[in-house]
Wavefront OBJ file of the C-alpha trace (Angstrom):
o trace
v 16.936 -75.205 -106.801
v 18.637 -78.381 -105.585
v 16.821 -81.637 -105.126
v 17.924 -83.219 -101.847
v 17.192 -86.668 -102.730
v 20.150 -86.725 -105.371
v 22.760 -84.702 -103.269
v 25.019 -87.402 -101.290
v 26.320 -86.610 -97.993
v 29.767 -87.505 -97.491
v 29.933 -90.684 -95.221
v 31.641 -90.484 -91.842
v 33.826 -93.560 -91.013
v 32.554 -95.577 -87.887
v 35.095 -95.527 -84.561
v 37.632 -93.242 -83.357
v 39.514 -90.681 -85.574
v 42.855 -91.600 -87.527
v 45.967 -90.563 -85.091
v 47.756 -87.442 -86.558
v 51.401 -86.818 -85.854
v 52.188 -84.351 -83.978
v 54.651 -81.741 -85.044
v 56.297 -80.562 -81.521
v 58.304 -77.416 -80.739
v 59.500 -76.874 -77.171
v 59.386 -73.671 -75.388
v 62.294 -72.706 -73.123
v 60.044 -73.915 -70.052
v 59.920 -77.248 -72.133
v 56.636 -76.905 -72.781
v 55.041 -78.024 -76.116
v 53.289 -75.503 -78.685
v 50.889 -78.006 -80.557
v 48.270 -76.640 -83.118
v 44.427 -76.444 -82.418
v 43.963 -79.868 -84.746
v 46.528 -81.760 -82.273
v 44.965 -80.516 -79.137
v 41.742 -82.627 -80.173
v 43.688 -85.893 -80.433
v 45.458 -85.651 -76.710
v 43.881 -87.673 -73.673
v 44.561 -86.332 -70.360
v 45.429 -88.506 -67.361
v 44.981 -87.472 -63.869
v 48.116 -86.300 -61.488
v 48.875 -87.658 -58.350
v 46.773 -85.862 -55.821
v 48.537 -84.229 -52.942
v 47.818 -85.574 -49.657
v 49.210 -86.555 -46.355
v 48.191 -89.995 -47.137
v 50.590 -90.305 -49.709
v 54.073 -91.328 -48.628
v 55.860 -89.710 -51.603
v 54.476 -86.084 -50.699
v 55.395 -85.426 -46.825
v 55.786 -81.766 -46.069
v 56.955 -82.697 -42.645
v 59.595 -85.515 -43.475
v 62.598 -83.057 -42.454
v 61.228 -82.742 -38.833
v 60.481 -86.190 -38.155
v 64.122 -87.052 -36.844
v 63.460 -89.405 -33.720
v 62.424 -92.597 -34.490
v 61.195 -93.035 -30.866
v 58.479 -90.604 -31.244
v 54.849 -90.846 -32.851
v 54.251 -87.938 -35.268
v 50.903 -86.614 -36.517
v 50.010 -83.644 -38.304
v 47.209 -81.681 -36.349
v 44.597 -78.997 -37.590
v 45.760 -75.858 -35.940
v 42.532 -74.349 -34.581
v 42.541 -73.417 -30.811
v 40.266 -76.020 -29.670
v 41.867 -79.072 -31.662
v 45.209 -77.836 -30.505
v 44.140 -78.060 -26.688
v 42.550 -81.346 -27.188
v 45.571 -82.606 -28.587
v 48.112 -81.227 -25.871
v 46.115 -82.924 -23.340
v 46.424 -86.302 -24.763
v 49.872 -85.640 -24.570
v 51.112 -84.146 -27.991
v 53.705 -81.455 -28.320
v 53.318 -79.009 -30.959
v 56.267 -78.601 -33.376
v 55.851 -74.761 -34.185
v 57.801 -74.692 -37.072
v 56.654 -77.340 -38.902
v 53.585 -75.879 -40.811
v 51.722 -76.768 -43.806
v 48.312 -75.121 -44.454
v 45.858 -75.041 -41.752
v 48.361 -78.044 -40.098
v 50.949 -78.263 -37.763
v 52.905 -81.369 -36.660
v 52.688 -82.884 -33.246
v 54.484 -85.771 -31.798
v 54.418 -87.825 -28.652
v 56.698 -90.719 -27.324
v 55.807 -94.063 -28.698
v 55.272 -95.514 -25.526
v 52.599 -92.929 -24.584
v 50.995 -93.624 -27.890
v 51.020 -97.261 -27.298
v 49.365 -96.845 -23.774
v 46.776 -94.406 -25.445
v 45.686 -96.907 -27.933
v 45.291 -99.458 -25.226
v 43.292 -97.110 -23.039
v 41.180 -96.329 -25.772
v 40.334 -100.216 -27.013
v 39.623 -101.108 -23.371
v 37.168 -98.281 -23.070
v 35.444 -99.140 -26.298
v 35.221 -102.887 -25.314
v 33.570 -102.029 -21.788
v 31.280 -99.635 -23.440
v 30.121 -102.239 -26.096
v 29.903 -104.775 -23.350
v 27.766 -102.519 -21.104
v 25.311 -101.878 -23.946
v 25.098 -105.542 -25.003
v 24.097 -106.252 -21.380
v 21.696 -103.544 -21.220
v 19.874 -104.777 -24.207
v 19.984 -108.618 -22.901
v 18.451 -107.011 -19.840
v 15.684 -105.166 -21.200
v 14.897 -108.007 -23.945
v 14.530 -110.247 -20.829
v 12.182 -108.356 -18.993
v 10.116 -107.714 -22.150
v 10.077 -111.788 -22.681
v 12.496 -111.693 -25.713
v 14.953 -114.252 -25.921
v 18.029 -113.127 -27.318
v 21.118 -115.340 -28.975
v 24.529 -114.510 -29.240
v 26.979 -115.660 -31.941
v 30.587 -117.027 -30.643
l 1 2 3 4 5 6 7 8 9 10 11 12 13 14 15 16 17 18 19 20 21 22 23 24 25 26 27 28 29 30 31 32 33 34 35 36 37 38 39 40 41 42 43 44 45 46 47 48 49 50 51 52 53 54 55 56 57 58 59 60 61 62 63 64 65 66 67 68 69 70 71 72 73 74 75 76 77 78 79 80 81 82 83 84 85 86 87 88 89 90 91 92 93 94 95 96 97 98 99 100 101 102 103 104 105 106 107 108 109 110 111 112 113 114 115 116 117 118 119 120 121 122 123 124 125 126 127 128 129 130 131 132 133 134 135 136 137 138 139 140 141 142 143 144 145 146 147
């Protein structure tokens, strides 16, 4: 029987484990074979995300040829396509990526549409503010507006 009070356990070093040099052997594909001990010391970083918001990744780049046109990726669902066509988009059917299809409209039409939407939003906001002020004054509540 061994007395556990007299047996010393090896002390662990504080901090990170020491870096180990990795012996690399490249495959035909260019991949590197590592031993199991070497894999434990590898840190992993994330890859760039594939997204249409990333300008480096644009699956529709070759279809965007006319600088006078505004291009937009549209969802390929029937109700969405119908809505976008009513707004003035024309589909480019050969430009597909997953469930997206490329649509375009002249930049002048796009600017007019943006102006229309801004004016409509401003009118609706003003109407809501006016209604609030009217109801508040009927209830005897004073309202103040920052300028």
